[in-house]
C-alpha positions as CSV (number, residue, x, y, z in Angstrom):
1,X,-12.2,29.1,58.3
2,X,-9.7,30.2,61.1
3,X,-9.4,33.2,63.4
4,X,-7.9,35.5,61.3
5,X,-9.1,35.2,58.9
6,X,-13.2,35.6,60.4
7,X,-11.8,37.7,61.8
8,X,-10.5,39.9,58.8
9,X,-13.4,39.2,56.1
10,X,-16.6,39.4,58.8
11,X,-15.1,42.8,60.0
12,X,-15.1,41.5,63.7
13,X,-13.3,44.1,65.1
14,X,-9.0,42.5,66.3
15,X,-9.5,43.1,69.7
16,X,-12.4,41.2,71.0
17,X,-11.3,38.5,69.2
18,X,-7.8,38.5,70.8
19,X,-9.1,39.4,73.8
20,X,-11.5,36.5,73.5
21,X,-8.5,34.3,74.1
22,X,-6.5,33.4,77.4
23,X,-2.7,34.6,77.5
24,X,-1.4,32.2,79.3
25,X,-2.3,28.7,77.2
26,X,-2.8,25.5,79.5
27,X,-2.0,22.1,77.9
28,X,-5.7,21.7,76.7
29,X,-5.5,24.8,75.2
30,X,-1.9,24.9,73.9
31,X,-3.6,20.9,71.9
32,X,-6.2,22.6,70.4
33,X,-4.5,25.2,68.8
34,X,-1.6,22.1,67.4
35,X,-5.3,20.8,65.9
36,X,-5.8,24.0,64.2
37,X,-2.3,24.4,62.1
38,X,-3.0,20.6,61.3
39,X,-6.4,22.0,59.4
40,X,-4.7,25.7,58.5
41,X,-1.5,23.3,56.6
42,X,-4.1,20.9,55.7
43,X,-3.7,19.5,51.7
44,X,-5.8,22.1,50.2
45,X,-6.9,20.1,47.0
46,X,-9.3,22.0,45.4
47,X,-7.4,24.2,43.4
48,X,-5.6,24.6,39.9
49,X,-2.5,21.6,41.5
50,X,-2.9,19.9,44.5
51,X,-0.6,21.9,47.5
52,X,0.6,19.0,49.9
53,X,-0.1,20.0,53.2
54,X,2.7,20.6,55.4
55,X,5.1,18.5,58.1
56,X,5.0,20.6,60.8
57,X,7.6,19.0,63.1
58,X,10.1,20.4,59.8
59,X,9.0,24.1,61.1
60,X,9.7,26.2,63.8
61,X,6.3,27.1,65.9
62,X,7.2,30.6,65.7
63,X,6.8,31.3,61.9
64,X,2.9,29.6,61.7
65,X,0.8,32.1,61.1
66,X,-0.9,33.7,64.2
67,X,-2.5,36.8,64.9
68,X,0.0,39.3,67.0
69,X,-0.3,42.8,69.0
70,X,0.9,45.6,66.6
71,X,2.0,48.8,67.0
72,X,3.7,50.3,64.4
73,X,1.8,53.1,63.4
74,X,0.1,51.5,59.5
75,X,-2.8,51.6,57.9
76,X,-4.8,48.5,58.4
77,X,-4.8,46.7,54.7
78,X,-0.4,47.3,55.0
79,X,2.2,44.4,54.7
80,X,4.9,45.4,56.7
81,X,8.2,42.5,56.8
82,X,10.9,42.7,58.7
83,X,13.4,40.4,57.4
84,X,15.6,40.3,60.3
85,X,13.4,38.8,62.4
86,X,12.1,36.7,58.9
87,X,8.5,37.7,59.7
88,X,5.2,39.2,57.6
89,X,2.6,41.4,59.3
90,X,-0.2,42.0,58.0
91,X,-2.1,45.0,59.2
92,X,-5.4,44.7,60.6
93,X,-7.4,47.0,63.2
94,X,-7.6,48.1,66.8
95,X,-3.7,47.1,66.9
96,X,-3.6,43.6,66.0
97,X,-1.7,42.1,62.8
98,X,-1.7,38.8,61.2
99,X,1.6,37.8,61.0
100,X,3.2,34.7,59.0
101,X,6.9,33.3,58.5
102,X,8.5,33.9,55.8
103,X,12.0,33.0,54.6
104,X,14.5,36.1,53.3
105,X,17.3,37.1,51.2
106,X,20.9,35.6,51.9
107,X,23.5,37.5,52.3
108,X,24.2,40.1,50.2
109,X,20.0,39.8,48.8
110,X,19.1,42.3,51.5
111,X,16.7,45.4,50.5
112,X,14.0,47.5,51.9
113,X,12.1,50.0,51.3
114,X,8.2,50.7,50.5
115,X,6.9,49.5,47.4
116,X,2.9,48.7,46.2
117,X,1.4,45.0,45.0
118,X,0.3,46.0,41.2
119,X,0.5,42.5,40.1
120,X,-0.6,39.2,41.4
121,X,-0.5,35.3,40.1
122,X,-1.8,32.3,40.6
123,X,0.6,29.9,40.5
124,X,2.6,32.4,38.4
125,X,5.3,32.0,35.8
126,X,8.7,32.3,37.0
127,X,11.4,34.3,34.8
128,X,14.7,34.5,36.8
129,X,16.9,38.0,35.6
130,X,19.7,37.4,33.5
131,X,21.9,37.8,36.4
132,X,20.7,35.1,37.6
133,X,21.0,33.0,34.7
134,X,25.2,34.8,35.2
135,X,25.1,33.4,38.5
136,X,23.3,29.6,37.8
137,X,23.9,29.0,34.6
138,X,22.7,25.2,34.8
139,X,19.0,27.0,35.3
140,X,18.7,27.6,31.6
141,X,18.1,23.7,30.9
142,X,14.9,24.0,33.2
143,X,13.7,26.9,30.9
144,X,11.0,26.8,28.0
145,X,9.6,29.7,25.9
146,X,7.0,30.9,27.5
147,X,4.6,34.5,26.4
148,X,6.5,37.1,28.6
149,X,10.4,34.8,27.2
150,X,12.5,32.6,28.5
151,X,10.9,30.7,31.8
152,X,9.4,28.0,33.8
153,X,5.7,27.8,33.0
154,X,3.4,27.9,36.8
155,X,2.5,24.1,38.7
156,X,4.0,22.1,41.3
157,X,6.9,22.4,40.1
158,X,7.8,26.6,40.4
159,X,9.7,28.1,42.7
160,X,7.2,31.0,43.3
161,X,4.9,28.4,44.3
162,X,1.2,28.3,44.8
163,X,1.0,32.1,43.8
164,X,2.8,35.6,43.8
165,X,2.3,39.3,44.5
166,X,4.7,41.3,42.8
167,X,6.7,44.3,45.0
168,X,6.6,48.1,42.4
169,X,8.0,50.9,42.7
170,X,6.2,53.9,40.9
171,X,6.1,52.4,37.6
172,X,9.7,50.2,37.8
173,X,9.2,46.5,38.9
174,X,11.6,46.3,41.3
175,X,11.6,42.0,40.6
176,X,10.9,40.9,44.0
177,X,8.0,38.8,44.9
178,X,6.3,38.1,47.9
179,X,5.6,34.3,46.8
180,X,4.6,30.5,48.1
181,X,7.0,27.8,48.2
182,X,6.9,24.0,47.8
183,X,10.3,24.3,50.3
184,X,8.3,25.0,53.4
185,X,11.3,24.0,56.0
186,X,13.4,27.0,54.4
187,X,10.8,29.5,56.0
188,X,12.4,31.4,58.6
189,X,15.9,31.0,57.2
190,X,17.9,33.8,55.4
191,X,17.7,31.4,51.3
192,X,16.0,33.7,49.1
193,X,17.9,36.0,46.1
194,X,16.1,39.1,47.6
195,X,12.1,37.8,47.6
196,X,9.6,37.1,50.5
197,X,8.7,33.6,50.1
198,X,6.2,31.9,52.4
199,X,4.6,28.4,52.9
200,X,1.8,27.8,50.0
201,X,-1.3,27.4,52.3
202,X,0.1,31.0,53.8
203,X,0.7,32.6,51.0
204,X,-2.7,32.1,49.3
205,X,-3.9,33.4,52.4
206,X,-2.5,36.4,52.0
207,X,-3.4,36.4,48.5
208,X,-6.6,36.6,49.0
209,X,-6.7,39.0,52.0
210,X,-4.3,41.7,49.3
211,X,-5.6,44.0,47.0
212,X,-3.4,45.7,43.8
213,X,-2.4,48.3,45.0
214,X,-1.6,47.5,48.7
215,X,1.2,49.9,50.3
216,X,3.9,46.8,51.4
217,X,6.5,47.9,53.4
218,X,10.0,46.1,54.3
219,X,12.1,47.3,57.5
220,X,15.7,48.2,57.3
221,X,18.3,47.2,60.2
222,X,17.3,50.7,62.1
223,X,13.6,50.7,61.7
224,X,11.8,50.2,65.3
225,X,10.1,46.7,65.5
226,X,7.3,47.2,67.8
227,X,4.9,44.1,67.1
228,X,4.6,41.6,69.2
229,X,2.9,37.9,69.8
230,X,-0.8,38.2,71.1
231,X,-1.7,34.5,70.9
232,X,-2.2,31.7,68.1
233,X,-4.8,30.9,65.7
């Protein structure tokens, strides 16, 4: 179990966990952190479908999961997404958060506001909106008839990856998701049609810590950003 999960699940005060690590890691500590990341992003074999391990050399290390100091006034358990920096924060106690790198919407597909997670699925089916079929008619060849309509069944070839969390505003589905991806090298880029994509291992970690009804705040361009890095997990 990695550092941020121990703090979150066992209820250890997050500030105490952070203070136990040096602020300026030595070379040996840096090598230890790399080893930890190899464990965090190792293959997952005991899921419905196997999740491949991550080639860390293809990902900017700034976008790997870590514990960070966090000074925005949000309740513990809140998810805050900063599309400009391409980070997602899971707010913990004691002024810290778990920070994950994400891929966000391309130009013209950005959005901001407050929503709640009203549904969450393991290995979700994908039902592209009709507007996407209009932009990418070739997608029709990949779809089949599913219980929810025309879509793609969950699995390794599905662009929603291993987990998905569905964002609603009131009684309306925003059609935006926080979801995994089998293209981890796209993390840290503007690549999606508005959805928030995560490394599958990170999406699974967030999913496990996120009950239904969780508040999600997506920052706009003028929002004050207060979080800053404390140390890697």
